[in-house]
ROTINU-167165 format. One record per atom (N, C-alpha, C, CB): atom name; x, y, z. Coordinates in nm, 4 decimals, always signed. Each point is the difference from the previous one (the first is absolute). Glycine has a CB too. Layout:
- CA, X, Y, Z
...
***
This chain:
- N, +0.0832, -0.1207, -0.0001
- CA, -0.0835, +0.1207, +0.0005
- C, +0.0865, +0.1250, -0.0013
- CB, -0.1795, -0.1237, +0.1241
- N, +0.2868, +0.1251, -0.0433
- CA, +0.0838, +0.1199, +0.0093
- C, +0.0609, +0.0354, -0.1345
- CB, +0.0497, -0.0553, +0.2378
- N, -0.0047, -0.0429, -0.3109
- CA, +0.0639, +0.0236, -0.1290
- C, -0.1030, +0.0474, -0.1025
- CB, +0.1734, -0.1752, +0.0530
- N, -0.2831, +0.1033, -0.0627
- CA, -0.0990, +0.0326, -0.1034
- C, -0.0678, +0.1340, +0.0232
- CB, -0.0370, -0.2422, -0.0300
- N, +0.0117, +0.2788, +0.1546
- CA, -0.0652, +0.1310, +0.0235
- C, +0.0908, +0.1147, -0.0414
- CB, -0.1296, -0.0991, +0.1900
- N, +0.2583, +0.0846, -0.1678
- CA, +0.0941, +0.1047, -0.0427
- C, +0.0037, +0.0090, -0.1522
- CB, +0.1383, -0.0369, +0.2076
- N, -0.1294, -0.0765, -0.2742
- CA, +0.0075, -0.0008, -0.1464
- C, -0.1294, +0.0492, -0.0637
- CB, +0.1613, -0.1893, +0.0134
- N, -0.2758, +0.1512, +0.0447
- CA, -0.1280, +0.0430, -0.0543
- C, -0.0185, +0.1516, +0.0105
- CB, -0.0947, -0.2228, +0.0614
- N, +0.1597, +0.2838, +0.0352
- CA, -0.0079, +0.1462, +0.0197
- C, +0.1056, +0.0740, -0.0807
- CB, -0.0900, -0.0395, +0.2290
- N, +0.1663, -0.0350, -0.3106
- CA, +0.1016, +0.0640, -0.0827
- C, +0.1345, +0.0154, +0.0669
- CB, -0.1818, +0.1170, -0.1089
- N, +0.1989, -0.1789, +0.2243
- CA, +0.1257, +0.0099, +0.0730
- C, +0.1051, -0.0944, -0.0547
- CB, -0.1276, +0.0664, +0.2010
- N, +0.2437, -0.0595, -0.1421
- CA, +0.1115, -0.0833, -0.0395
- C, +0.0557, -0.0668, +0.1247
- CB, +0.0534, +0.1496, -0.1982
- N, -0.0154, -0.2751, +0.1860
- CA, +0.0577, -0.0737, +0.1107
- C, +0.1469, -0.0289, -0.0287
- CB, -0.2246, -0.1017, +0.0538
- N, +0.3083, +0.1277, +0.0425
- CA, +0.1424, -0.0293, -0.0132
- C, +0.0375, -0.0954, +0.1124
- CB, +0.0497, +0.2266, -0.1080
- N, -0.0024, -0.3439, +0.0736
- CA, +0.0453, -0.0963, +0.0978
- C, +0.1499, +0.0112, +0.0129
- CB, -0.1915, -0.1538, -0.0513
- N, +0.2387, +0.1652, +0.1732
- CA, +0.1428, +0.0166, +0.0250
- C, +0.0573, -0.1288, +0.0572
- CB, -0.0315, +0.2471, +0.0388
- N, +0.1471, -0.2848, -0.0848
- CA, +0.0677, -0.1157, +0.0582
- C, +0.0707, +0.0385, +0.1293
- CB, +0.0296, -0.0980, -0.2289
- N, +0.0060, +0.2245, +0.2379
- CA, +0.0707, +0.0516, +0.1162
- C, -0.0528, +0.1408, +0.0271
- CB, +0.2088, -0.1408, -0.0497
- N, -0.2406, +0.1692, +0.1737
- CA, -0.0601, +0.1292, +0.0352
- C, +0.0920, +0.1166, -0.0344
- CB, -0.1261, -0.1131, +0.1832
- N, +0.2573, +0.0900, -0.1906
- CA, +0.0901, +0.1090, -0.0340
- C, -0.0201, +0.0483, -0.1437
- CB, +0.1638, -0.0918, +0.1640
- N, -0.2274, +0.0096, -0.2478
- CA, -0.0320, +0.0418, -0.1365
- C, -0.0988, +0.1181, +0.0025
- CB, +0.0395, -0.2374, -0.0835
- N, -0.1178, +0.2489, +0.1883
- CA, -0.0969, +0.1088, +0.0115
- C, +0.0684, +0.1350, -0.0085
- CB, -0.1460, -0.1460, +0.1391
- N, +0.2598, +0.1577, -0.0757
- CA, +0.0720, +0.1257, -0.0004
- C, +0.0454, +0.0398, -0.1400
- CB, +0.0733, -0.0485, +0.2322
- N, -0.0228, -0.0474, -0.3084
- CA, +0.0462, +0.0258, -0.1367
- C, -0.1186, +0.0308, -0.0929
- CB, +0.1985, -0.1522, +0.0394
- N, -0.3041, +0.0712, -0.0277
- CA, -0.1163, +0.0154, -0.0899
- C, -0.0851, +0.1218, +0.0323
- CB, -0.0017, -0.2453, -0.0260
- N, +0.0026, +0.2894, +0.1516
- CA, -0.0857, +0.1115, +0.0383
- C, +0.0409, +0.1315, -0.0693
- CB, -0.0373, -0.1137, +0.2207
- N, +0.1604, +0.1183, -0.2690
- CA, +0.0437, +0.1176, -0.0746
- C, -0.0655, +0.0052, -0.1379
- CB, +0.2179, -0.0049, +0.1240
- N, -0.2520, -0.1136, -0.1780
- CA, -0.0606, -0.0086, -0.1338
- C, -0.1518, -0.0145, +0.0060
- CB, +0.2111, -0.1030, -0.0826
- N, -0.2617, +0.0348, +0.1847
- CA, -0.1412, -0.0282, +0.0109
- C, -0.0552, +0.0653, +0.1256
- CB, +0.0297, -0.2165, -0.1244
- N, -0.1533, +0.2576, +0.1204
- CA, -0.0639, +0.0627, +0.1144
- C, -0.0819, -0.1048, +0.0762
- CB, -0.0079, +0.2233, -0.1215
- N, +0.0715, -0.2907, +0.2151
- CA, -0.0693, -0.0982, +0.0816
- C, -0.0970, +0.0692, +0.0940
- CB, +0.1970, -0.1543, -0.0150
- N, -0.3193, +0.1036, +0.0236
- CA, -0.0978, +0.0606, +0.0917
- C, -0.0420, -0.0945, +0.1106
- CB, -0.0805, +0.1394, -0.1870
- N, +0.0992, -0.2700, +0.1686
- CA, -0.0373, -0.0984, +0.1007
- C, +0.1160, -0.0980, +0.0175
- CB, -0.2474, +0.0231, -0.0577
- N, +0.2789, -0.0508, +0.1834
- CA, +0.1009, -0.1012, +0.0306
- C, -0.0591, -0.0964, +0.1010
- CB, +0.1909, +0.1609, -0.0468
- N, -0.1850, -0.2907, +0.0139
- CA, -0.0454, -0.1045, +0.0909
- C, +0.1193, -0.0914, +0.0246
- CB, -0.2431, +0.0119, -0.0832
- N, +0.2817, -0.0274, +0.2105
- CA, +0.1161, -0.0778, +0.0349
- C, -0.0134, -0.0499, +0.1440
- CB, +0.1418, +0.1327, -0.1623
- N, -0.0491, -0.2167, +0.2030
- CA, +0.0027, -0.0428, +0.1396
- C, +0.0713, +0.1042, +0.0845
- CB, -0.0025, -0.2416, -0.0702
- N, -0.0299, +0.2506, +0.1983
- CA, +0.0670, +0.0946, +0.0873
- C, +0.1514, -0.0203, +0.0068
- CB, -0.2093, +0.0106, +0.1305
- N, +0.2574, -0.1344, -0.1304
- CA, +0.1452, -0.0230, +0.0116
- C, +0.0728, +0.0495, -0.1246
- CB, -0.0430, -0.1996, +0.1470
- N, -0.0147, +0.1802, -0.2644
- CA, +0.0628, +0.0509, -0.1232
- C, -0.0022, +0.1530, +0.0017
- CB, -0.0712, -0.2078, -0.1293
- N, -0.0411, +0.2632, +0.1700
- CA, -0.0112, +0.1464, +0.0081
- C, +0.1003, +0.0589, +0.0977
- CB, -0.2417, -0.0186, -0.0566
- N, +0.2569, -0.0445, +0.1706
- CA, +0.0940, +0.0494, +0.0994
- C, +0.1433, +0.0000, -0.0504
- CB, -0.1529, -0.0826, +0.1754
- N, +0.1928, -0.0236, -0.2440
- CA, +0.1348, -0.0048, -0.0581
- C, +0.0174, +0.1039, -0.1091
- CB, +0.0116, -0.2426, +0.0529
- N, -0.1142, +0.2624, -0.1337
- CA, +0.0070, +0.1016, -0.1071
- C, +0.0188, +0.1390, +0.0604
- CB, -0.1474, -0.1423, -0.1486
- N, +0.0754, +0.1733, +0.2551
- CA, +0.0050, +0.1328, +0.0601
- C, +0.1313, +0.0284, +0.0738
- CB, -0.2465, -0.0122, +0.0213
- N, +0.3250, -0.0899, +0.0012
- CA, +0.1330, +0.0216, +0.0596
- C, +0.0940, +0.0643, -0.1024
- CB, -0.0340, -0.1989, +0.1536
- N, +0.0020, +0.1814, -0.2812
- CA, +0.0882, +0.0480, -0.1073
- C, -0.0644, +0.1152, -0.0789
- CB, +0.0993, -0.2311, -0.0165
- N, -0.2290, +0.2184, -0.0136
- CA, -0.0685, +0.0921, -0.0887
- C, -0.1209, +0.0634, +0.0674
- CB, +0.0785, -0.1349, -0.1938
- N, -0.1292, +0.2392, +0.1337
- CA, -0.1319, +0.0559, +0.0350
- C, -0.1022, -0.0521, -0.0991
- CB, +0.1041, +0.2090, +0.0993
- N, -0.2285, -0.2108, -0.0587
- CA, -0.1066, -0.0389, -0.0930
- C, -0.0136, +0.1051, -0.1086
- CB, -0.1212, -0.1238, +0.1829
- N, +0.0816, +0.0841, -0.3043
- CA, -0.0162, +0.0970, -0.1088
- C, -0.1010, +0.1066, +0.0337
- CB, +0.0597, -0.1763, -0.1609
- N, -0.0354, +0.2988, +0.1163
- CA, -0.0921, +0.1110, +0.0230
- C, -0.1364, -0.0234, -0.0637
- CB, +0.1959, +0.1515, +0.0105
- N, -0.1975, -0.2297, -0.1200
- CA, -0.1265, -0.0241, -0.0716
- C, -0.0927, -0.0960, +0.0729
- CB, +0.1213, +0.0417, -0.2107
- N, -0.0696, -0.1113, +0.3125
- CA, -0.0784, -0.1010, +0.0717
- C, -0.1178, +0.0650, +0.0737
- CB, +0.2075, -0.1420, +0.0263
- N, -0.3264, +0.0801, -0.0412
- CA, -0.1204, +0.0487, +0.0667
- C, -0.0566, -0.0986, +0.1002
- CB, -0.0479, +0.1311, -0.2017
- N, +0.0704, -0.2626, +0.1751
- CA, -0.0547, -0.1051, +0.0857
- C, +0.1112, -0.0987, +0.0338
- CB, -0.2310, +0.0260, -0.1030
- N, +0.2409, -0.0596, +0.2313
- CA, +0.0954, -0.0991, +0.0458
- C, -0.0780, -0.1127, +0.0678
- CB, +0.1835, +0.1759, +0.0294
- N, -0.1729, -0.2964, -0.0837
- CA, -0.0659, -0.1157, +0.0578
- C, +0.1035, -0.0969, +0.0519
- CB, -0.1944, +0.0288, -0.1542
- N, +0.1719, -0.0782, +0.2758
- CA, +0.0882, -0.1019, +0.0535
- C, -0.0809, -0.1263, +0.0258
- CB, +0.1508, +0.1752, +0.1035
- N, -0.0868, -0.2883, -0.1256
- CA, -0.0691, -0.1286, +0.0083
- C, +0.0992, -0.1105, +0.0350
- CB, -0.1712, +0.0781, -0.1680
- N, +0.1194, -0.1888, +0.2148
- CA, +0.0811, -0.1193, +0.0161
- C, +0.0630, -0.0213, +0.1368
- CB, +0.0422, +0.0239, -0.2352
- N, -0.0301, +0.0787, +0.3148
- CA, +0.0591, -0.0105, +0.1320
- C, -0.0316, +0.1217, +0.0851
- CB, +0.1810, -0.1400, -0.0961
- N, -0.1526, +0.1328, +0.2235
- CA, -0.0246, +0.1139, +0.0889
- C, +0.1027, +0.1094, -0.0265
- CB, -0.0979, -0.1533, +0.1752
- N, +0.0563, +0.2768, -0.1582
- CA, +0.0903, +0.1123, -0.0127
- C, +0.0500, +0.0390, +0.1386
- CB, -0.1194, +0.0804, -0.2085
- N, +0.2484, -0.0536, +0.2185
- CA, +0.0577, +0.0424, +0.1280
- C, -0.0508, +0.1398, +0.0370
- CB, +0.2062, -0.1410, -0.0438
- N, -0.2067, +0.1697, +0.1720
- CA, -0.0410, +0.1331, +0.0462
- C, +0.0918, +0.1074, -0.0533
- CB, -0.0945, -0.1019, +0.2051
- N, +0.2232, +0.0726, -0.2119
- CA, +0.0962, +0.1022, -0.0463
- C, -0.0241, +0.0332, -0.1466
- CB, +0.1702, -0.0817, +0.1666
- N, -0.1984, -0.0178, -0.2489
- CA, -0.0294, +0.0258, -0.1416
- C, -0.1298, +0.0774, -0.0144
- CB, +0.1216, -0.2092, -0.0643
- N, -0.2219, +0.1696, +0.1421
- CA, -0.1277, +0.0697, -0.0041
- C, +0.0164, +0.1472, +0.0373
- CB, -0.1164, -0.2145, +0.0564
- N, +0.1906, +0.2419, +0.0489
- CA, +0.0255, +0.1405, +0.0398
- C, +0.0718, +0.0779, -0.1104
- CB, +0.0123, -0.0732, +0.2399
- N, +0.0875, +0.0093, -0.2994
- CA, +0.0772, +0.0666, -0.1075
- C, -0.0922, +0.0361, -0.1171
- CB, +0.2087, -0.1282, +0.0674
- N, -0.2919, +0.0354, -0.1094
- CA, -0.0881, +0.0253, -0.1125
- C, -0.1006, +0.1102, +0.0303
- CB, +0.0282, -0.2370, -0.0688
- N, -0.0874, +0.2344, +0.1878
- CA, -0.0962, +0.1026, +0.0361
- C, +0.0631, +0.1365, +0.0184
- CB, -0.1343, -0.1756, +0.1064
- N, +0.2601, +0.1779, -0.0607
- CA, +0.0707, +0.1272, +0.0208
- C, +0.0510, +0.0600, -0.1304
- CB, +0.0655, -0.0800, +0.2259
- N, -0.0038, -0.0025, -0.3099
- CA, +0.0706, +0.0495, -0.1176
- C, -0.0830, +0.0003, -0.1272
- CB, +0.2045, -0.0815, +0.1052
- N, -0.3134, +0.0080, -0.1078
- CA, -0.0807, -0.0115, -0.1219
- C, -0.1461, +0.0295, +0.0291
- CB, +0.1602, -0.1693, -0.0903
- N, -0.1845, +0.2881, +0.1415
- CA, -0.1347, +0.0395, +0.0428
- C, -0.0982, +0.0079, -0.1164
- CB, +0.1034, +0.1261, +0.1873
- N, -0.0546, -0.1022, -0.3077
- CA, -0.0851, +0.0133, -0.1179
- C, -0.0554, -0.1338, -0.0520
- CB, +0.1329, +0.2014, -0.0576
- N, -0.0709, -0.3106, +0.0991
- CA, -0.0382, -0.1300, -0.0523
- C, -0.1248, -0.0556, +0.0653
- CB, +0.2371, -0.0408, -0.0483
- N, -0.3203, -0.0266, -0.0318
- CA, -0.1047, -0.0869, +0.0564
- C, +0.0702, -0.1285, +0.0364
- CB, -0.1915, +0.1034, -0.1380
- N, +0.1681, -0.1488, +0.2588
- CA, +0.0672, -0.1189, +0.0495
- C, -0.1016, -0.1107, +0.0222
- CB, +0.1782, +0.1411, +0.1077
- N, -0.1514, -0.2594, -0.1612
- CA, -0.0945, -0.1099, +0.0103
- C, +0.0722, -0.1240, +0.0492
- CB, -0.1408, +0.0971, -0.1845
- N, +0.0757, -0.1665, +0.2774
- CA, +0.0448, -0.1330, +0.0384
- C, -0.0920, -0.0960, -0.0753
- CB, +0.0873, +0.0733, +0.2342
- N, -0.0270, -0.1637, -0.3074
- CA, -0.0756, -0.0897, -0.0874
- C, +0.0125, -0.1428, +0.0530
- CB, +0.0382, +0.1521, -0.2007
- N, -0.1496, -0.2199, +0.2114
- CA, -0.0011, -0.1354, +0.0522
- C, -0.0847, -0.0889, -0.0889
- CB, +0.0328, +0.0864, +0.2329
- N, +0.0113, -0.2078, -0.2484
- CA, -0.0778, -0.0999, -0.0736
- C, +0.0616, -0.1364, +0.0185
- CB, -0.0698, +0.1714, -0.1680
- N, -0.0049, -0.2753, +0.1347
- CA, +0.0519, -0.1359, +0.0168
- C, +0.1176, -0.0241, -0.0940
- CB, -0.2286, -0.0799, +0.0685
- N, +0.3403, +0.0379, -0.0155
- CA, +0.1216, -0.0190, -0.0785
- C, -0.0205, -0.0980, -0.1159
- CB, +0.1328, +0.0488, +0.2056
- N, -0.2057, -0.1547, -0.1772
- CA, -0.0144, -0.1018, -0.1042
- C, -0.0795, +0.0484, -0.1195
- CB, +0.0141, -0.1707, +0.1761
- N, -0.0902, +0.2764, -0.1597
- CA, -0.0797, +0.0532, -0.1101
- C, +0.0649, +0.1217, -0.0646
- CB, -0.2033, -0.0856, +0.1137
- N, +0.3018, +0.1458, -0.0447
- CA, +0.0696, +0.1195, -0.0509
- C, -0.0953, +0.1129, -0.0384
- CB, +0.1796, -0.1499, -0.0819
- N, -0.2793, +0.1702, +0.1642
- CA, -0.0957, +0.1087, -0.0254
- C, -0.0120, +0.0859, +0.1264
- CB, -0.1285, -0.1429, -0.1689
- N, +0.0896, +0.2670, +0.1481
- CA, -0.0252, +0.0882, +0.1112
- C, -0.1445, -0.0142, +0.0389
- CB, +0.1792, +0.1598, -0.0730
- N, -0.2066, -0.1992, +0.1939
- CA, -0.1384, -0.0128, +0.0444
- C, -0.0352, +0.1118, +0.0994
- CB, +0.0121, -0.2506, -0.0352
- N, +0.0880, +0.3070, +0.0982
- CA, -0.0229, +0.1031, +0.1006
- C, +0.1093, +0.1065, -0.0131
- CB, -0.1111, -0.1679, +0.1572
- N, +0.0723, +0.2933, -0.1504
- CA, +0.0972, +0.1087, +0.0049
- C, -0.0393, +0.0947, +0.1102
- CB, +0.0487, -0.0206, -0.2456
- N, +0.0501, +0.0906, +0.2981
- CA, -0.0257, +0.1037, +0.0985
- C, +0.0812, +0.1207, -0.0418
- CB, -0.0452, -0.1674, +0.1874
- N, -0.0238, +0.2778, -0.2090
- CA, +0.0680, +0.1212, -0.0434
- C, +0.0088, +0.0967, +0.1152
- CB, -0.0807, -0.0322, -0.2342
- N, +0.2013, +0.0896, +0.2544
- CA, +0.0216, +0.1002, +0.1056
- C, -0.0278, +0.1365, -0.0522
- CB, +0.1696, -0.1429, +0.1071
***
């Protein structure tokens, strides 16, 4: 559902093999939504800042640490932040919570 809804609305999906590719590609492409695990996000933020074009940040797959949560809320106030949950075996989002 997540892939098809984006494509049906005329959006583009970019799958990254490594989160550090986001930094290189964000200079060429205007990313507006990022969905990743908190641990990958935390490691990325140790080196890079999130792209200015980003509007929505979704985290999924594991619990987010309090320190990462504080950092995101303090430094990225403009972002919509979503916690996404769903059954792993189905790879779908069944529940989201937006801050």
